[in-house]
C-alpha positions in Angstrom: -164.1 -135.3 -145.6 -167.1 -134.2 -143.1 -170.0 -131.9 -144.3 -169.6 -128.3 -142.7 -172.7 -128.0 -140.7 -171.6 -131.0 -138.6 -168.1 -129.5 -137.9 -169.7 -126.1 -136.8 -172.2 -128.0 -134.7 -169.6 -129.8 -132.6 -167.2 -126.9 -132.2 -170.0 -124.6 -130.8 -171.1 -127.3 -128.2 -168.0 -127.5 -126.2 -167.1 -124.1 -125.8 -170.9 -123.2 -124.6 -171.1 -125.7 -122.0 -167.5 -124.5 -120.5 -168.4 -120.9 -120.6 -171.8 -121.4 -118.9 -170.0 -123.4 -116.0 -167.3 -121.0 -115.5 -169.8 -118.0 -115.2 -171.6 -119.8 -112.6 -168.7 -121.0 -110.6 -167.4 -117.1 -110.8 -170.5 -116.0 -109.5 -170.5 -118.0 -106.7 -166.8 -117.0 -105.4 -168.0 -113.4 -105.8 -170.7 -113.8 -103.6 -168.8 -115.6 -100.9 -166.3 -112.9 -100.9 -169.0 -110.1 -100.5 -170.3 -111.7 -97.6 -166.8 -112.3 -95.9 -165.8 -109.0 -96.3 -169.3 -107.8 -94.9 -168.5 -110.0 -91.7 -164.7 -108.5 -91.3 -166.2 -105.0 -91.5 -168.9 -105.6 -89.2 -166.4 -107.1 -86.6 -164.3 -104.1 -87.1 -167.0 -101.5 -86.4 -168.1 -103.7 -83.3 -164.2 -103.6 -82.3 -164.3 -99.7 -82.7 -167.4 -99.1 -80.8 -166.4 -101.3 -78.0 -163.0 -99.5 -77.7 -164.6 -96.1 -77.8 -167.2 -96.8 -75.3 -164.5 -98.0 -72.8 -162.4 -95.2 -73.5 -165.2 -92.8 -72.4 -166.0 -94.9 -69.5 -162.4 -94.7 -68.1 -162.3 -91.0 -68.9 -165.4 -90.2 -67.1 -164.3 -92.1 -63.7 -161.2 -90.2 -63.8 -163.0 -87.0 -63.9 -165.3 -88.4 -61.0 -162.3 -89.0 -59.0 -160.5 -86.0 -59.5 -163.8 -84.3 -58.5 -164.6 -86.1 -55.6 -160.6 -85.3 -54.3 -161.3 -81.6 -54.9 -164.7 -81.7 -52.8 -162.8 -83.6 -49.7 -160.1 -81.1 -49.4 -162.5 -78.3 -49.6 -164.9 -79.9 -46.9 -162.2 -80.8 -44.6 -160.7 -77.2 -44.8 -164.3 -76.1 -44.1 -164.8 -78.5 -41.2 -161.5 -77.4 -39.8 -162.4 -73.6 -40.1 -165.7 -74.1 -38.2 -164.6 -76.5 -35.5 -161.5 -74.5 -34.4 -160.4 -71.6 -36.3 -163.6 -69.3 -36.4 -164.0 -66.8 -33.7 -166.9 -69.0 -32.1 -165.3 -72.5 -32.7 -167.8 -75.6 -32.5 -165.2 -77.9 -31.0 -167.0 -79.9 -28.3 -165.4 -82.3 -25.7 -166.0 -86.1 -26.3 -167.8 -85.1 -29.5 -169.6 -87.6 -31.6 -170.1 -88.0 -35.3 -173.7 -86.7 -35.0 -172.2 -83.6 -33.2 -170.5 -82.4 -35.9 -172.9 -83.6 -38.7 -174.9 -80.5 -38.3 -172.1 -78.3 -39.8 -172.8 -76.5 -43.1 -170.5 -77.4 -45.8 -170.5 -75.6 -49.2 -170.6 -78.5 -51.7 -171.4 -79.2 -55.3 -174.9 -80.1 -56.4 -175.1 -84.0 -55.9 -172.7 -84.3 -53.5 -173.3 -85.2 -49.7 -171.1 -85.5 -46.5 -171.0 -87.1 -43.2 -168.8 -87.8 -40.4 -168.1 -91.5 -40.0 -166.3 -91.4 -36.4 -164.4 -89.4 -33.9 -161.2 -90.5 -32.0 -159.9 -88.8 -29.1 -156.0 -87.8 -28.4 -155.2 -89.9 -24.8 -151.4 -88.8 -24.6 -149.7 -91.6 -26.8 -152.5 -92.1 -29.7 -156.1 -91.7 -30.8 -158.6 -94.0 -29.3 -162.2 -94.5 -29.3 -162.4 -93.7 -25.2 -162.8 -90.2 -24.2 -162.6 -89.1 -20.5 -165.9 -87.1 -19.8 -165.1 -83.0 -20.2 -161.8 -84.1 -22.0 -160.8 -81.0 -24.5 -157.7 -83.1 -26.0 -157.3 -83.4 -29.9 -160.0 -85.0 -32.0 -159.4 -87.1 -35.2 -162.5 -87.0 -37.5 -163.1 -89.2 -40.2 -165.5 -88.0 -43.0 -167.0 -89.3 -46.0 -168.2 -87.7 -49.4 -170.5 -89.3 -51.5 -170.9 -88.1 -55.0 -173.6 -88.0 -57.8 -173.4 -91.6 -59.0 -172.9 -93.0 -55.6 -169.0 -93.2 -55.2 -167.8 -92.5 -51.9 -164.5 -91.6 -50.5 -163.1 -90.5 -47.1 -160.7 -88.2 -45.4 -159.3 -87.8 -41.9 -158.3 -84.8 -40.2 -157.5 -83.3 -36.6 -158.9 -80.8 -34.8 -158.1 -79.1 -31.2 -160.1 -77.0 -28.5 -158.2 -73.7 -28.5 -158.6 -73.9 -24.9 -156.5 -77.1 -24.7 -153.9 -77.0 -22.1 -152.5 -80.5 -22.4 -148.9 -81.5 -22.7 -149.2 -81.7 -26.5 -146.7 -79.4 -28.6 -144.9 -78.3 -25.5 -141.6 -80.3 -26.6 -139.9 -80.0 -30.0 -140.8 -82.3 -32.8 -138.9 -85.8 -32.4 -140.8 -88.2 -34.5 -143.5 -89.0 -37.0 -146.4 -91.5 -36.7 -148.9 -93.1 -39.3 -151.9 -92.2 -37.1 -154.3 -93.2 -40.1 -152.8 -96.2 -42.1 -153.2 -96.1 -46.0 -155.4 -98.6 -47.4 -155.1 -99.7 -51.0 -157.4 -99.6 -53.9 -157.1 -99.5 -57.9 -154.2 -98.6 -59.8 -154.3 -94.8 -61.2 -157.1 -94.1 -58.7 -156.8 -92.3 -55.2 -156.1 -94.9 -52.5 -159.2 -96.1 -50.5 -158.1 -94.4 -47.3 -155.5 -91.7 -47.5 -152.9 -91.6 -44.6 -152.7 -89.2 -41.8 -149.3 -88.6 -40.3 -148.7 -86.8 -37.0 -145.6 -84.8 -35.9 -145.0 -85.7 -32.1 -142.5 -85.0 -29.5 -140.5 -87.4 -27.5 -143.3 -88.1 -25.2 -145.7 -89.0 -28.2 -147.9 -86.0 -28.1 -148.6 -84.0 -31.1 -146.6 -81.0 -31.4 -149.7 -78.9 -32.1 -147.6 -75.6 -33.2 -145.7 -77.7 -36.1 -146.1 -76.5 -39.8 -143.7 -78.3 -41.7 -144.1 -80.3 -44.6 -143.9 -84.1 -44.9 -142.8 -85.7 -47.9 -144.5 -89.0 -48.8 -143.1 -92.0 -51.1 -143.4 -95.4 -51.9 -140.9 -97.1 -49.6 -137.8 -98.4 -51.8 -138.1 -102.3 -52.4 -141.8 -102.6 -51.6 -144.7 -103.2 -54.1 -144.3 -103.2 -57.9 -140.7 -102.2 -59.1 -140.8 -98.9 -60.8 -144.1 -97.9 -59.3 -144.9 -94.2 -58.3 -146.8 -92.2 -55.9 -148.2 -89.0 -57.3 -151.3 -86.5 -56.7 -150.7 -86.0 -52.9 -151.9 -82.9 -51.5 -151.4 -82.4 -47.7 -153.3 -80.3 -45.0 -151.7 -79.7 -41.5 -153.9 -79.0 -38.4 -152.4 -79.4 -34.7 -149.6 -81.3 -35.8 -151.6 -83.7 -37.8 -150.9 -84.0 -41.7 -153.6 -85.0 -43.6 -153.0 -86.2 -47.4 -155.5 -86.6 -50.3 -155.4 -87.5 -53.8 -152.4 -90.3 -53.2 -152.3 -92.5 -56.0 -150.1 -95.5 -57.1 -150.0 -96.1 -60.9 -149.3 -99.8 -60.8 -150.9 -102.8 -59.2 -149.2 -104.9 -56.7 -148.9 -106.0 -53.1 -146.6 -105.3 -50.2 -146.8 -101.7 -50.9 -145.8 -99.4 -47.9 -145.2 -95.7 -47.8 -142.3 -93.9 -46.1 -143.0 -90.2 -44.7 -140.1 -88.0 -43.9 -139.8 -84.4 -42.4 -136.2 -83.4 -42.0 -134.2 -86.1 -40.1 -137.7 -87.8 -38.9 -139.0 -90.9 -40.9 -142.0 -93.1 -40.3 -143.2 -96.5 -42.6 -146.7 -97.3 -43.0 -148.4 -100.6 -42.8 -148.8 -102.6 -45.9 -151.3 -102.2 -48.5 -152.3 -103.9 -52.1 -153.2 -102.0 -55.0 -155.3 -103.9 -57.8 -155.7 -103.4 -61.6 
């Protein structure tokens, strides 16, 4: 039989070594787990901040576009009033953009306006050629620039109250896109909003017309299921100017169909990007 001290010495040696080794292993595992947890938490925080900032940016962009559309409609109505509706209309034969850029418009602080082109009615369409002294209707393009440098344009028709041409002597018989729509980004108003003219049988605008035109995406064009929304229209001298028209899905080959009673017209194709 072995002496008792020797037995006790051997029984303590093995457990003491195993316990130290186990504690070191467990301490290492815990440190790695803590580090992994911190890394995952950091990634989640970054993802949340990116998503939050993207949401704020998209919301701000949407508010900017809505404000721009409101300013566009307001300015076009002010221009029509000053050029042809007031007691002393400012309509000028063969006017240029500079002619009307002196008009005063009430716009919010940070917004500016400029007339970019004037086209003249030649009996069948609006063109860049004007006969000296002509008092025929004019199609004006106007651009509004917002506080962040964003621009948007609108077209509208004006007439001289002294105009005695053949326009409007016949009944409305057809519609025509005198400004074709130009695409842009989904969910944002089209870069160029359409203008549609109500014409008589000879192709002259029916200046007395005050009807409402319905505008939709032509069936079978663009992306299936896409919708057109947000359209507002203002009519002057037989020309219906649209603003705010927005397509909610990206795609190519879109066209718009305008309807007024039995009269219809289809626009040229345009593309909407994401």
